[in-house]
Structures are given as C-alpha cells and as structure tokens.
N, C-alpha and C positions, 0 to 999 in steps of 0.2 A: 536411774535409781536401782538400788539393789535391795535384797531382802535382809532383814535382821536375822542373824543366825540364832538357832535354838540353843538354850543353855541346859537342855535336859540331860546331857552327858556329864555335866559337872557333878562331882561327888561331894555331898555335904555330910557333916557329922560322921564321916568315916563309913557310911553305909554303901553297900553295893548298889542298891536301888533306893533312892531317897523317897520313893512313894510306895514302898512295900506295906506301909501302914494302911493304905486304902484297900479295902476288901475287893477281891476279884469280881464279885457279883454286884458291886456298887453301881448305881445309875450313872455316875460320872464316867466310869470306864465304858459303859454302854454308849454314852454320847460320843466319847472319843473314838471308839471303833466304828460307830455308825457313820460319822462324818468322814472318817478315813476310807470307809467302804465305797462311798458314793462320790467322793472328791479326791482327786490326786493332785500332785504338785503342779500339774499343768495349769491349774487355776490361776497361777501367778505368771503365766507366760506372756501375758499382754502388758507387762510393765513397761513404762516409758524408760528407754535406755539412756536418757539424758542425765547428766550429773545432778545429784540432789540428795536430800536426807534419806537414809535407808528406811524402808517401810516394813511393817509387820506382815507376815504371811496371812492370807485371807482365811485359810483353813483354821488357823489358831484363833483369829478374831471371831470367826463364825461359831466355833465351839464355845467360846466365852459367852457370846450373846445368847445362844440357844440354851446353854446350861443356866445362865442368869435368869432367863424367863422361867425355866423349870423351877428354879430356886426362888422365884418371885422377886428377883432383883432386876429392875429395869433401868434404874438410874445409872448413867455412865460414870458418874462420880463414885458411886458405891462399887461399881464393877472395877474401877481403877484401884480402889482400896482392897477389894477382894483378891485381885491377882498379886497383890503385894503381901497379903497376910493370911490368906486362907489356902489350906492344902489342896482342896479340890480344884480351885481355880488355878493355882500354881501348876498343878498337874496338866490341866488342859492348855495353859499358856506356855508349857515347856520352859518354865522359869523365866520367861520374858515378862516385861512389865509395861504393857501399853498404857498410855495415859487416857484420861477420860475424853480428851479431844480426839485422840486417835480412834477410839471406839465409836465416838459420835460421828466422826467423818466416815468411818466404814459403814455405819448403818445408813447414812445419807447417800453414799455413792454406790454401795453394793447391797442395798436392802432387798433387791430382787432375788438374791441368793436364798432368802428365807422362803420364797415361793418354790425354789428348786428343792430345798430341804423337805418341804411339805409333800411334793410329788414323790420324793425319794422314800418317804415313809410308806406311801401307797405301794410302791414297787417292792419294798421290803416285805410288806404283808403278803403280796402276791407270791413272791419268791419262796416264802416260808409256808405257803398254803394256809395262811391264817384265815383267809376269807376269799370269796369269789366275787364280792361286791354285787350280789344278786339283788338285794333290796336296799335302796337308798331313800332316806326320808329328807324332805326339804322344808325349810321354814325361814321366816324373816323376822327381824325385830328392829325397831327404831331406836337409835342410840344418839344421845345428845352430843352435838359437836362442841369443840372448844371455842365457842363464840357466844357471848352474851346475847340474849334476845333483844337487848336495848342497843347494842353496839352494831347498828345497821344503818344503811343508807337507802333512801327511796330515790326514784328517778328525779323528782323535783329537787331533792337535796343535791344530787350530783350536778344537775343543770345550774343550780344556784352557786355551787362552789366553783364550777368552771367559769361562770361569769365573773365571780369575785377574783379569781386568780388572774384575770386580765387587768385588774386594777393594781395600783401601787399599794404598798403596805399601809401607808397613811390613809388612803381612800378606803381600804378594807376596814381599818379600825374605826373610821368615821361612820361607815355604813352600819357596822355592828353596834356602835354607840347610839346612833340615831334610832335604830330599830330595837335596841335593848335586848338583842339576841332572840326576840320573840319569833322571828321568821326563820330561824335556823335550829336544827336539831343539835343536841349536845354532842353526839358522835360526829356530826358534820363540822361543828365548831372546833372540836379537838383536832380533827384531821386538817382543817384549814390552818390552824395555828401551829401545827407541828413544824418545827424548824429543822428537823433531821432530814427531811426529804426536800429535794429541789422542786421548783414549780413544774419543770418538764416531767419529772417522775410522777408528780401528783396528777398531772393531766393525763399521762399515759395510763396510770392505774385507774383513774375514773372512767376513761373510755373503755377499759377492759370490763369494769363493773357494769357499764351500760350494755355491753354485749352479753354479759351473763344474765342480766334482767330480761333482755330480748329473747334469749334462748330458753330460759327457764320459765318465762311467762309468769313470774312471781312479782309481787308488788314491792319487795325490798330484798336486799342482799346483805349477807354478813360482811362486816368490814374487816374482820380478822381472818375468817375462813370463808372465802367467797365460793368455795366448792360445795359448801353445805346448802341445804334447802329447808324451807319451812315444811314441817311434817306434824301430824297429830300423834302425840305420845300416848302411852297407856293410861294416863290420867285424863285423856281426852282434851288436852290443851295443846295449842300450837307451840312448836319449839324448833329452833334451828338445829337440824339433825342430819344424820345419814341413815340409810336403810342397809342393814347388814344381812346378807343372805347366806345361809349355811346348808350344806348337804352332808349327811352323816350315814355311814354304813351301819345297817342293823346288826350284822353278824359280829363285827369286830369293834364297833363303836368308834371307828376312826373318822375324823373329819375329812371328807372327800373334797370339799370346796368351802371356802369362806371368803366372800366377796363383798365389796363396798359398792353400793349403787346410790344414785341421786334421785331416783324415782320413789315417791312416797308410798306407792301401792305395790302389792306383790303380784298382781295379775299379769303384768308384763315381764315378770322375772323368771318364769318357769323355763321358757325356751333358752334364754341366755345361760341360765344355771345348768341346764342339761348339756349345753355346748361346752361349758367350762368343765363339767364332770368328764365329758368325753375327752377333752384336751388333757386332763390330769390322769385319766385311767387308760386312755387309748380306745375306749368304747363306751357306749351308753349302758347304763344299768338295765337289767332285764325287768326290774320292778321299781316303781316310784310311788311314794305316797306324799301327799301335801294337804294342807287344810283348805277350807273353802275360799280363802283369799286368792287362790290360784285357779279358781273355776272360770273358764271361758271357753268358747267354741274353738278358738285358735289353738289353745293349749291342748284340748282334748283331741283335736285333729292332728296335731304334731305327734302326740303320743301314739295315736293310731297309725299314722304314716310311718313312724320309726319302729313299729312293732314293740313298743314299750308297754308293759302291763301297768297301767296307772290306776291309782286309787285317790280320787279327789271328790269329796262330798259337796253338794250344793248347800246353800245357806240354811235351808230347812233341816237337812240331815245333820248339819253341824250343830244347830241349836238342840236338836234331839239328843245327839251324842253327849252334849254338855249338860243335858237336863234343864235347859233354859227355854221352856215353852212359853208361849205368849200368855199374858194374864187373862185375856178373854177366853173363857172355856169353849167358845164356838169359833175360835180362830182356826185357820187352815191347818195349824200344827196338830189339832185334835181330830182331824179327819183321816181315817185309816185307809190306806190304799191296798187294794187286792190286785196283785200283778196278774194272776191267772185269769181273772174275769175283767181286768182293765176297768175298774170302777172304784169309787170312794164310798166310804160309809161314814155318815155324820155322827156326832155324839148321841143323837136321838135314834140311831140305828136305821135311819133312812138311807137308801142307796142313791148315789149320784153316778149314773152311768156315763160313759164317754159319749159325747155328742158330735163334735166336729173339730177340725183343725184348720187354722188360718195362719197367714204370715203377716207380721207387722214389723216394719223397720228391719227387714231381712232376717227376722227371728220367727221361728215356728212356735205356735201356741196350740195346745190341746185343751179343749174345754169339757168340763164335767159338770152337769147340773140336772135338776129334776123340777118338774112343775109342782110337786107336792109341798115345796117350800111355802107356797102361797097360803096354805091352810095350817102351817105349823104354828104352835102356840108361842114358840120362842123366836119367831122370825125377826122381830125388832131387835133382839139382843144379838142375833147372828149376822144380819145384814141390813143395810139401809135400802137395798133394792128389793124388787119383788121376789127374786130368787137368789140363792147363794150359788155363785159360779166359782169353781176351783179351776185355776189356770195352771197348766204345766208348760214351762218354756223349754224350747230346744228341739232339735231334730233327733234323728236316730242315735247320734253319738252321745248327746246329753242323756237321753232316755236309757241307753245301755249302761252309762256310768251310774245313774241313779239305781238301776236294778242291781248292778254289781255291788255297790256300797251297801244295799239293803240285804244282800245275800249273807248267809252264815259265814262262808269263806271270805267274802269281802270285808265283813266286820272284823274278822280275825286278822286279816292282812293289814287293814287300815289301822287297827289298834296298835300296831308295832311303831307307828310314827311317834306317838306320845312318849314312849319309853326310849326313843332313839335320839331325836334331835333336840327336844326341849331340855333334857338334862344337861346337854352340852352347853347350851346357852346359859343355864344356871351356873355351871362350873366357871365358864369364861367371865361371867359378870361378877361372881364372888371372888375368884382367885386372881383374875387378870384385869379386874377393874374395867370391864367392857361397858359398864353402865354410862361412863362418861369418858370420851376420847381425850387423850393427852396431846396427840399429834395434830397438826393442822395441814390441810391439803390432801386431796384424794390419793395421790401416789404414796406419800409417807404413811398415811393411815392404812392403805392396802398392804404395804410391807409389814406394818406392825400386826395386822390381822394374820398374815401368813406366818409370822413369828409365833403368834399365839397358837395357831393351828399346828405348827411344827412341834412345839414343846408339848402340847396336849397329846398329839399322836405318839411322840417318842415315849411319853409316860405310859400310854396305853400299851405300846409294843413291849416296853420293859416289863410291865406287870404281867402281860401274857407270857413272856419268856420265863419269868420267875414261876408262874403257875405251871407252865409246861415242864420246867425242870423239876418242880416238886412232884408232879404226877409221875414222871419217869423214875425219880428216886424211889417213890413209894412202890412202883412196880418192881424195881430191882430188889427192894427190901423184901417184898412178899415172895419173890423167887428164891431169895437166900433162905428165908424162914421155911419155905416149902422144902428146899433141898436139905436143910438141917433136920426137919421132921422125918423125911424119908431115910436119911442116913442113920438116924437113931433107931428107926424101926428095923432096918436091915442089919445093923451092927450094934446091938444093944450093949455089948461089952465095952465098946469104945465111947469116949466122950468127945463131941465136936464143939469147939468154941469158935464163934464167928465174931470178929471184932471189926467195928465200922468206925471210921474216922472222918471228920469234916462232912458230916451228912447235911446237905443243903436243904433243910426243910424249914 
C-alpha cells in the first residue's frame, strides 16, 4: 500500500496560498502545528507494502478527528462533508477528501493515537512552563452505557437459550408456542430468533456472557455492551453504566487522565488513577485531592508511602463541607471535636473525653463518652443506650488525615478540588455529550474519552497561548507609550508618532 499524496500545493483561484484567508492565530492552525510538532511522517512507516488501495496519512486523519471534536463534530458522515466543503477542514486535510468510511476505520484501528495526543498536550504544557502539575484533583462519575436496561440476559436465560439451540428450528418454535413465550425474556427471544448469526456464533457469544457474569458477580449482563456493569446513578436508580475517572491539574485546568472503569465504586480507583497519572506525566503529582468516596486505609497508606500530600475527607467531614448535617440535632455531626484536648463537646455543652481504643475487624476504633449522659434531660432524643458513645475509626493515618482536613490550610487546599475537576465534567457532559455514551465496548469508549480529553486540553492550551500573547502585547504597548512620553519630555520641539499595525488583542 502507498500513501495518498497531498494536494496542498495545488493553486486554486490563482492565489499564491489558497488558505491565506484563515487567520494566523486561528485554532485550526494551532491544531495543525500541534500535531506536526508531536508526530512526524514516520507514523506511517508501518504500512503494509503489499499492493492495494492507497491510504490516507494518519497525521491528516488525526487532525481532522481532533479538530472535529473541538468543533463539536463527531459524526464521520458530517466530517466527510466538512473536508469537501469547509475551509478549515480542507486546510487540515491538505485538500484530500477522505470518506466517512475511511475516517471511521481510522478511529477503529488507530484510536489509541488519541491517547498519545492527550499525553502530548501534557508535554506541551510542561515544555512551555504553563504548569508543574503540583496539585491534581480526582473525581469519578457514572455514565449510562449504550445499552438499554431491558436488553439484558440473566444466567437462566443463557442456559435456556443454549438448551434450545440444541434443538431443531421446528422444535424451538413448538416449545415457544407451547409455553407462549412466558418462560423466556423478550431480549432472549429476540436473540434466539435472530437469523443473522449462526448457531455456532450464538453459542460462543453466550459462553462469553457466562464468563462475564462469573467475573463481574452480577445477576445480569448487557446484551449489546457486555463490558458495561450495573451501577447506581445520581438519581439513585440502577442503570447499565460505566464509571469514568478524571484527574485534572489545578494550575492549568488540563485533564491529566480520563479513564473508563467497570467498578461502580470510587474507593478502589485512587491507586490505579495515580498510576495512570504517573504514566502520563512521568511522575506522581506532589499534591492530590479527592472526595470522601476515595477514603480508605489502603489509599491513605499509598499516599503516605509515595510521599504524596493527599487531601481526602471522611464521610462526616464531607457532609459538613456540603452543609448536609443530620436532621437529628443530637447526631454525631453536631458534636464538636477539640483536637488539642482530644475530646468532644455535645450540643448541651457536656464534655465527652477520650476513653479507650480497641480493634475490630482489623480496624482501630477510638471511643469518647461520659457517664453524665445518664442524668441528661434529652438522653432519649440523643441515644437509645445509657450513654452516648462517639466512635472514631482508623489508626494514625486516618486520624492525621482528619486533622489535616480540619486545619485552615487543609480546608484551603481541599477547596481547590471543587473548582478543578467538577467543572471539567460539566463541560464534557454539556459539550461532548458525556451523559450518555455513543460507542460500545470498553476499548472504543476509552479511545473516545481520550479524544474528548485531547480536544479539551488543546482548547485550554490555545486559550492560554492567546492570553499570554495578549499580555505580552500589552507589555510591549506600555513600553512604547513610556518611550513616547520620555521622548516628548526630552525633545518638546519634536513630535513623535507611533503607528501600530495588526495588534493581536
């Protein structure tokens, strides 16, 4: 195979450069230069040398796909139309006209390049001294998969279909007629009656689904996207979904990592996410903040062992930060802790001193209580026991984290998380339709997430470059005005005129 040759040198309409009408500071030129900086022509060196239809250069297709995402164009059919009729896309395509099928095949076969682009945005930020990635905020969100909650199969459905597939077509119809389809789920019935797949393919696929059920330990599996898992969404209802983990740099607002996981909880995701950040940056961040969903002894120990300054509140602190205290005015949330004296004060101003520590299920517990509860007038409202006992869980690591989050500096550092990672999810959901995934399968969705992160980061870098250029221009302008003022003071008989053209403000 050979590469399709660029048509960029062709002269149209008698112009020296047919794309002179595109401003030099337009984002499309930034995308073009960015991809050229981090990818050279060797990207196509692994082409199959066998005869065949010429293919389009990967760099050009990558530019089209990335700019399309920036331009909120994701459909390959629309991208095909754009490279034929839109100046910006023609500029990136170098006047070539790849079809929708070509672009779609590129995304399927070389989607991993979107991950390389995302890593390149981080290198660019480092090279330009835009950030040192000191503080990274981590968060996760549940996103609905491209699979209906009803289009599922349970283990009993799979076993029934496997048994029916052993029968002839007439016997299957007789069984279904006899049972009036009462013993078979609609999704299972549709799968069974599907004539596009052979019996062998169906058996192989069903055995794969059985393995998925065994590994996931869930009661059912999606028939369309069997990589998805049942998770509780923000409406507190179960839904076939994925868990998307994001890590965002506080200083630059760049996405450091955007990963798809099948685990519905965030607790087990902190360490893998930190490893992914290290893989993307080449090192761990010095400081990490995350919400209480990531609170666990293993996570705190990992942060301590890797000398990472972590900020993770426990559930009580998280409720307090959100202003969501318990309705009962005598709940633990209303007992104030005095760190210096290591004691609690109840709403009635009684002191609950530290009494003892014990271990239960390999977890350390510190107990605070007083015998004065027995004579308290509101004891029945406060506790059903004879005395109110405040239990603090965790060893020295947990206690140190609680103290750190309660400190003035800790509150200031942790507050950065909300303004760092949560707005990114908001932008991706609103502009990139992250609320509901279009792709199916973990690998394809991960590539799409990397494409989202790449386009987001490039827009951030472009905006920061424009801001930097504006600041430099204003500095130069102030210098010129200062020079003009001094000149007029020294030579009042002369008149100095300063003319400025193409001022990029």
